[in-house]
N, C-alpha and C positions, 0 to 999 in steps of 0.2 A: 851133866852134859853142858858144854859151852856152846854158845851161839857163834856162827861164823862171823868174822869181822865184816863190818859194813863197807862196801865198796861203792865209790861214786860212779856215775856214768862214765866219766873220763877214765877212771881206773879200770873199769871193765873193758872199755874200748882199747885202752893201752895194752891190756893183757891179751886181748884177741889178736891185735897186730903183732905183738911180741911172739905169740905162739905160732903164727903163720910164718914170720921171718925165721924163727928158730927151726921150724920143720922144713922149710924150703931152702935153707942155706946151711953152711957149715959154721955159722956164727954161734958163739956162746951166749949164755943168758944175758950177761951184762951188755955185750955189744948189740944184741937183738933189742934190748930195752932202749938203748940209746938211739938206735935207728927208728924204733917205733915212735919215740917222742918226736923225732923230726918228721916222720910221715904224718902223724896226727896234726902236728902244727901246720904243715903244708895243706892238708885236707881242710882244716878248720878255717883257713884263709881264702878258700874258694867260695865265691858267693853262692848262696843257696840256689838261685836261678840256674846257675851253670851246672851244679851238681845234678 
């Protein structure tokens, strides 16, 4: 039995956003991934106090 690959926190967050985008829109996996990268980048630049 092989162990599942290690995913960083960022990769897990990225997959979560990608899954939401894919399920709520008609975008394909690649387009949803590209949008998820932009969403996370924007969220990561919001100061913690504001979030």
